[in-house]
N, C-alpha and C positions, 0 to 999 in steps of 0.2 A: 342393711341399707344405710344405718347411721355410720358403719365402719367405712363404707364405700365413700359417703359424703365427706368424712374425715380425711381419707386418703386423697380424694381430690383436692380438697381444700389445702391440704399439706403439701401437694404436688405444685399447686398455684403459689403458695407462699415460697417454696424453694425456688421455683422459676424466677419469681420476682426478685429474691435475694441474689440469685445468680446473675440476673440482668443488671441489678443495682452494682453488684461487684465488678461486673464486666466494664460498665460505664466509669466506674470509679478507676479501675486500672488503665483504661483508655484515654483518660482525661488529658494526658501530656500529647496526644497526637493533635494535629491541627483540626479546628472545627469543621463541621460538614453537615449533610442532611441528616434528618432523624434515623437513628439506628434502632431497629425493632429486634426483639429477641428471636434467635435462630436465624432469621433471613438478613439481618442488618439493613442495609438500604437497597436491596435489590428490588424492593417494591417501585423504585424509580423506573426499573426496565419492564414493568408490567404495563406501562402507559406508553402512548406515542411519543417518541423523543424527536425533538428538533436537531438538526445538524449543528447548532450552535448551543445545545443544551449544556455542556460543560463550560462554556463561556459565561453563560448566565449563572450557573452555580458559583464561578469565579468573581461576578459581580457582587453576589450576595455574601460569600464567605471570605473573600479575599484571594490573593495570588498563590495560596498554598491552602488546600482543604482535603478532607478525608471523606471518602465513600467506603462504607463498610460492606463487604460482600460475605454474608454470614458472619463469621468472627475474624475474618481477614481484612485487615485495613489497607486501602488503596490510596496513597497520597497523590493528589493531582497538582501538577504545577501549571499555573496560568499565567499567559502574558510573556513578553519577550525577556524581561529581566530575570524572572525566576527560572525560566526554561534555559536561557543562556549560561547562567550561573551553574545550573546542575549539569548540563551537557558539556560545557567546556572546562569549568573548574574542577569538575569531580568526574571526568571522562572514565578513568580507570575503576573508580569506586562504584560507577553505574554501569559497568560493561556487562552484567549478567541480565539474563532473562528468567522471568518468574517461571518456576517449574510447576505449574498448576495441574490438578488432575486431568482436566480434559486435554490440555496441550501436550502432556505427556503420553496419554493414550493416542493422541493424533500423530505424534512425531516419533515416539519411543526414544526420546532424547537425542536423536540423531540430526545430522544436517548442520546448516549454518545460521539459520534465522532464529531458531529457538533454542539452540544447544549453548552449553556452557563450558568453561574451564578448557581443558587441553584439547577436547573434541572441537570446540568452537574455534580456538586460536588456529589449530591446523587446517580445519575446513575453510575457515575464512581467508587464511593466507594463501591457500590453493585457489580459492575463487577470485581474490584480488588479482593475483599474477596471471591467472589463466584468462580471465576477462580481458586484461590489458593485451595479452598475446593475440586473442581472437579479434581485437579490434584493429589489427594491422594487417597490411597486405591486400593484394587484389581481390581476395575472397573474404576479406575482414567485414567486421560488423556493418560498417557504413554501406558497404557493396550490397550486403543482405537487405538492408533498409531500403535502399533505393530500388531494388528489385521488387520488394512488397509494395512499395509506394507506387510503383508502375502498375502492378496487379490491382490495386485498389482504385487508381485513376480509371482504369478499364471497366471496373465494375460500376463505379459511379457514371460512367459514360454510357452504359447500356440503359440507364434509366431514362435517358434523352430528355432530361430536364423535369421529368415528372415527379411527384411526391415519392420519397423513399425513406424508409427507416435506416440510418446509417451504422446502427449498433453491430448488426452481424458481419457486415463487410469489414468494419474497423477491427472488430474483435479477431476475426480469422486472420487479417493480414498482420496485426500485432503479435498474435500467438505463433504465426509461422516464422516471424523474425527469430523468436527465442528457440524455436524448433531447429532452424537452420544453425544457430550458434551452438546448441547442445547436441543435437543429433546429426547435424551435417546435411539435412535435407528438410524440404518443406512437405507439407501434406496437402492433398486435394481436398476441397470443402467437402465433398461427398464421402470422404474416408470414413467408415463407421468407427474405427478405432479413435480417430481424431475427435470425431463428434462425442464419443464417450468421455474423452480426456477433458473437453471442454465442459461437458455436463457435470463431471466431478468436481472440477475446479470451481464452477459457479456455486454449487451446492455447498461445498466446504467453506467458502467465504461467506455465504449467507448464515452458516450455522455458528460462526465465530462471533455472534452477537445476539442479544436478546435475552429473554427471561429463561429459556430452556438452557442456554449455555451457562448463565448465572446460577441456575439451579444445580447443574452438573458440578460446578466448581465448589458449591456449598455443600451439596449432599452426594458426593460421588459414589459412596457405598450403595446408595438406593437407586440412583439414576443408572448404574451398571446393569442392575437387574430389570429396569423398565424399558419398554419399546419407546421409540420417538425419533425425532430428526437427528439425535446426537449418535445414534447407532447407524444411521444411514451415512452420516457425514464420515465416521470411522470407517465404514464399509468402502466409501469412495476413496478415502486416503489410500486404503490397500490397493484399490484399482489403479491409482496413479503410479504407485510404487511398482506395481506388476507391469505396467506399461513401460516405465523406465528399465525395468530388468530385461524385458524382451529386447529393447533397444541395445542394451549393454551386451546381450549374447550375440546380436547381430554383428556389433563391433569386433567382438572376440574372434568370429570367424573370418573377418576381413581386417585383421589388425594391422595398423599402420603406425607402430610405435616411433619409427625414425621420422616420420613425416606426419604428425598428428594434425587432423583437420578440424576438429570440433572439440567441445568440452569433454565428452565421453573418452575420446582417444587420449587426451591430456590425462585424464584420471587414471585410466589404465596404465599409462606410462609411470604415473606417481605411485600407483600401487606396486608395479615392478620394481622401481627404484627402493621402495620401502620395506620390501617383503622381510627382510632380515632385521628390521627394527621393531624391538618389542613394544616400543612406544608409539608406534604408528597407528593412527585412527582411519587409515585410508583402507576402506574396504566396500564392498559392494552394497551393503546396507547403507552406509553413509552416502555413497554415491547415489543411489536410487532416491533417498530423501533430498539430498541437494538438488537433484534434477526436478523433482516435484516442487520444491521451493522456488527455484529459479523459474519454472514455468509459470507458477501462480504470480509470483512477484513481477515477473517480466511480462505478464499479459494483462491483468485485470487493472493495474494502476494506470498504465499507458493508455489502455483502451478507454478507461473512464476520463483521463485528461483530454484525450482527443474527442470523445463525446461532447464533453463540456466546452471544448474549444469550437467546434462547429455550431454548437447551440449558442454561444456568445457572438460569433461572427455573423450568423443569421440574424441575430437580435439587434446587431449594431453594424449596419451596412455601411456607415460612414468610415468606421474604424476598418472594416474589411476593405474598402475601395483604397483606403490610404496605404494599406499593407500591400495590396497588389500593385499599386503604382510604383511603390518603393523597389519591389522585387523586379518589376519590368524595367524601371529606369536603371537599376544598378546592374542586374545580371541579364536582362532580356529573356527571350524565350527560346533562343537557340541553344543555349549552354545548359548542361546539367548542373543541378545544384549540389553542393557538397556542405558539410557541417561548418567548415571554415568561412563560409560565406556569411555566416550570422554576424560576424565582426563589421562586415560592410553594410548591414541592414538594422541599424540601431532601433528603428521604430517597429519592426518586425519582431525583433528580439525582446523589446519592452512589452509588446502586446503578449507575447508568449509567457513571459515572466508573470504579467499581471493575471492572465488566465489561470495560472497555477496557484497564485495567491488568493484570488477572488473566489475560485471555485476549487478550494483544496480537495484532493481526491480522498484523503482519509479522514476517518471520524475523529481520530486523535493520533498522537504519535504512538509508535509500538512500546509496550511497558518495559521498564528496566527493573532491577532488583539491586538494593544496597549490599555490597560486599563488605561493608563495615559500618558502625555508627556514623551518622553524618549530621552535621548542623546545617539546615537548609531554610533560608528565609527566617532565621530566628527560632526555629524548632528543631529539637533534637530527634532525628529519625533513626530508629533502631535498626541495627543490621538484618537483612532479610526482608525488609519492607518493600512492597511493589510501588514503584513510582511511575506515573504516567506523565511525561511531558506533553502537554497539550499544543501541539504544533499549530493547530487551526487558531488558537487563541493568539499566537504570535503573529501569524498572518493577517490577522483581523485587529491587532493591538491598537486602539485609538490614541495611545501615547506615542506611537511610532510611525503611523501612516496617517497622510493628510486627509483621505476620504476613504476609510477602511471598508465602508459598507457600499461603495460605488465601484463599478468596473471602470479603472482609470489607469491607462498605460502611461500617463505622466509620472506615476510613482517611480518609474524606472528611468526617467528622461531628465537631463538637466536643462537649463534655460536655452542652450544652443541646440537642443534635440539629439544630443548625444547619449548613449546607454549609460546607466550608472548601477553599478552593483550595490545592493543593499544588506547589511548584516543582519536584517530582520527577515530576509528571505531564506527561511529554513524548510522547505518542503521536503526535503530529503533527511532531515535530522542533522546531527553534528555529533563529534566525538568518536569514540571507538566504534560505536554501532552504526555509523553513518551508512546510508543505503548502498548496498553494494553494486546495484544497477544503475547508480545515479548517471553515469556518463552515457550508457546505452539509453536510457529513458530520454536524456536531453537530445541526443542524435535522432532518435525515432521521432520524437514530436516535432522537431525542427524540419526534418526531411519531409515527413507525411504532410504537415501543414502546408509548407511551402509549394510542395509538388501539387496538391489539391488546388490551392489558391492560383496558381498560374494557369490552371486548366478550366476551373468554374467559378461562377459567382454563386454563393450559397444564399439562398432566399427562402422566406417562409412561404408555404403552400397559400394559394388563392384563397382569400376569406379567413385566414388565420392571422390575427392581430398581434398575438404574443404567445410564447410557449410557456409551459408550467414552470415556475421558478424554483418550487419545492424540490427537495432531493430525496431519493430513496436511501435510508440509511441501512448500512450493513457494516462489514468490516471496512470497506470502502464506500464512498458517497457518489452515487451515480445519478444523472438526471432521470426524470420520467421518461418512458419511450416517447419520441417525438418523430416527426416527418419534416424534411426539408427538400427543396428542389435544388439540384446541382445542375445549374444552367450553364451550358458550355460558353466560354468567353469569345470563341470564334467558331465558324463552321468547320474549319479544318481540323 
């Protein structure tokens, strides 16, 4: 009994010594929340987190601070100056993604969003060139968006001005835009495969956040053998890749390499061109992962932005009416709207920018990883350190915005009412890893919103004075489910 007591006491002493040694070796990192033995600061994730939690930590610890996940330091950059310095001055040094245990299991190191090195450079180059090509022509991206906007207007019209939850119609329409771009066709809402794809996407996104995810990154050797939502997320990732591979096989059967119509056609053409190149990373595994990522990135963020947009318009009828008047005065109701029209609609353009600033869709920016030792904000950050540029803190930086905590379209207007670009407006990131789908997202949000506003006045249901302002926190930040009335602006 005395031997066991001695061994336990010895173990406690050794753990304390190990902890103190760890604290000593980590003292050159920026300050941050309390780091506990074994788990670091993941105790933060065990409690309810507000959408501005990292901003609050920035106020407490400064514009650069460290959150420890187990023994892994994550350095967070807060505010415009720190984030801009990192993403623009050190773009190449921060062009890698962290290869964490869970993300590696999820993506197998393939695709664009979370890959690195030669694979990332080749896949991203293909993505940039192909998305540009798919944006052109009569069947280009804008045409697909206009078609889906028309479908969405029809769905809203069927509600006949009665309260409806806009989430599902918006999600289906936005997802069908990326389906048309990637697969060359849209899906019926009743399609079981499509529904399974949407279910998989939603679950994966919710799994990339919270205590279980942090625990997997800290103790992967244990979590791999335990049941839980992490296992379900990995299974759903396989389902998404299988869905992509089924579509790839269909394209092979009806191959049109000389006249590619969608992303899969272009990728198959690229594979054919590169088949004798030993350095090529163009293969079906990378293609399937790219498709999964484009579907997730092209669906959830834009869906969330549009949900917040209608939420804000219904809550601010004066702003909504002013937008509608500008659209009617400048374009009228007889002509179709195109993306170039935004130049003629400064107020509408300003409101859309302010929506994305005020209700930023991501919890924070996608993490980067140092490719070499860096000096950031006065601290020497070692090679391999994970860096989180908190884009939310940039969009709410009180030193850069006149009224950061208010929904104020004047942030993007000059004294003459003309639209003004702001360097602080960084919802899509910056540098080498700037969002691949940025242009597509801009086109979608503009055409969807203007199409809806021409047709409907969005109002709160009778008896509802205000909507729940709190956000649901996940990989992306969505509003709580809500209902509104899409009241037709005229009987025709």
